[in-house]
N, C-alpha and C positions, 0 to 999 in steps of 0.2 A: 251184699256187701261184705257181712259178716263171713258167709263161706267162702268168700274169694280170699279175706284175711287167714281164715284156716288152712287153706290150700298152700298160701304162699309161705305160710310156717312149718307146712309138712306134716300137720296133723292130721292126717287122713286115717280113715278108720283100719284098724290092724287086724279086724276080723274077717277071715274071707267067708266066702256064702255058706263053704261045709260049716265052717265055724258058728256060723248065725245060727245054725239048726239048734245047736247044744243051748245057744244064747235063747232062742226061741223056748226051746223046752224048760229050761230052767227059771226064765221068767214066769212061765205059766205056773210052774211047780212052785215059785214064791209065793205068789197070790192063792194057791189052793192050800198051803200051809197057813198063810193068813186066816183064811176061812175056816180051816179045821182048828185052828187055835181059838177062833172067837166061840165057834159053835161048842166047842168043848167045856169053854167056862160057862158061855151064857146059858147052856141047859140047867145048870145048877141054880140060877137066879130066878126070881118071879119077874113078871112081866111089868115091873114100874118103867115110867117113861124113860128114864136114863138107861137102863139096860137093854129094852127093848129096841133102842135104836141100834143096838150092836149087831142085831139081826139082819138089819139091810148092810152094814159092812162086812157080815159074814157072805152075804148074797154076792155083794159086789166081788169080793175076793173069788168066791167058787166061780161065777160068769166069766168074769175076765182072766181068769187062769185058763179056762177051757177055750177063751178066745185065742190067746197066745197058742196053745195047742193045735188050734186050726191053723194058725198061722205057720206052726211048726209043720203041720201036714201039707199045707201049700207048697212051701219051699221045697219040703223032701220031694213031693211029687214034680216040681220043675226041674230039680238039680238033676233026678235021677232017670225020669222019663221025658223031659221037657215037655210036659203037658200042664194045664190048668184048667180049671173046672169053675164055671159060675156059680155053681150052686155054694161051693166053698166059699168064693169071695162074698155072697150074698149072705151066707151063715155068718161070716166075721163080722160084717157090717151090724147085723141083727144082735149078736151076741155083744159085740161092742158097745151099743146104743144101751140095751138094756143094763147092762153092766154099770155104765156110767150114771144110769138113771137111779139106780141103787145108792151109788156114791151119793148122788144129789140129795136123795131122800134122808140118808144118814146126815148130811151135813144140816138140813133143814130140820130135821127132827130135833137135833143137838141145839140148834139154833133158836128153836121157839119152846124149849123146854119150860114148864112153868108159866107159859104166856098163852093163855086160855083165848085172848083176844086175837092171836096168829094162829091158831090151829087150823084154820082154813088154808092157811099157806100150804101145809103138809100135802094137799092133795094136789100142788103144782105139777111135781115130776110125773104123776099119772097124765095129766092133763096133756103137758108138753109132749109126753111118750106119744101120745094118742096122736096127736097133732102131727109129730113128726112122721110117723109111720104112714099116716093118711096120705100126707103131702108128697112123699117120698115114692110109694107104690103108687099113686094116681098119675105122678108125674114121670115115673120110669126111671128114675136116678138113684133106685136105693143102692145098687153097685158102687156108686160112686159118691155116696155121701158121707164117708167116713169122717172127714175133715170137719163137717158139719156135726157130726157126734162127738168128736172128741173135743171140739173147742166151746161147742154150744152147751153139752152137758158133762165132758169130762173133765175141763179146766174149771167152769164155774163150780161144779161139784166137789173138786179137791179145793177149790180156793176158798168156799164157804165153810166144809170140813174144817180147812186150817183154822178160821177165825173162830167156829165153834170149840175147837179144841183148846184154842188159847183161852177162850172164856172160861172153860169146863177146868183148865189148868190152873187159872186166879183164884178160881172159887176153892181150889184144894189145897192151897198154900198155908193154910191156917188149920187143915183140918188131918193131915197125915200126910208123914213123908214120903212114904211107900205108894200111897196116893197120888201125891205131888209128881212122882218122878214117873209113874206110867202116864199120867195126864202130859208131862211134858214130852216123853219120848213119842207119844201120839202124833202131839202136835209138831214136831220138830219132822218124822217121817212125812208127813202131809204136807207141811211146807217145804221139803225137797222135793217131794214128787210132785206139788205145784210148779216149782221152778222148772224141773225136767219134764213136766207133761206137756207144758204149755208155752212158757217164756222161752225155753231152749230147744230147739230142734235141729241141733248137729251134734256130731259126736265131738266128744272132749278126749284131745290126746289119742285118739283112734277108739275110744271106749263107746262103744254103743249107748244109747238113753237106755234100752230095755234093761240093761245090766243095772244101772244106775236103780231104775224104778224098782226093780227084783229087790235090791239091798232094801229100799224103803218098804215093799210090801213085808218083807220079814220083819222089819223092825217095828212097823204097825201092829205085825200080828203078836208078837211077844210082849209090845207094850201093852195092847189091848188085853192079851192073857194074864199079865202082870195085874192091871188097873182092876179087871173084872173080879181078880182073886183076891185081892185087897178089900173090894167091896163084899164078897162073899163070907171074908172072916170078919170083917168090920161090923157088917149090918146083922149077923147072927142069922137066928131061926127065922125072923120076921120076913127075911128076904129070900128064904129057900122054899124050894118045891116040896110040897107034901108027897 
């Protein structure tokens, strides 16, 4: 119904297949920049629970960026050689699933901060990941399980991360204005990513969702860099690596 309305209003995708090549390229690059910014700042801090969680955000950005470059390769080969390779399709599903599992891990770790009675919940992404791959491999549907990974792990991971980052933002309100800004921007980026990663599945005014998600990744990267930078300065030598 929604797609029919969009079509009637003339809001078709203004990006051609060749233009989508660059969308996938820069979409992947956006997430790789997110990973780079997180790892660059995270390596200067000790592995306390709060900052340790950002490793999983960095891994999500790294693997998700590579996933989109696999999509770039698939589209490039199809457009130029009219070929498709099953191993690229399967690689895309595996990388996508693993990236979303890291995102889910990031959200769960933040949500269970300083809650010792809930620490066992942190093993949930690992258990779900094992069950997912065992089921899809045994049933032979790995190549067609992208939607299950996207909505089962991706949507839930981004939603949990959004809730967790909102809680972090509320806790920073009385601490430091710079820390508050970084936490708010992280929350905002994941809030928008949740909407355009799960709720909305059609293009808006011809703009592909990948472009909007790329902007969310860039915002999350710079916000994380700022947030961790404030922690690095504010917590002093006690949180620096020796």
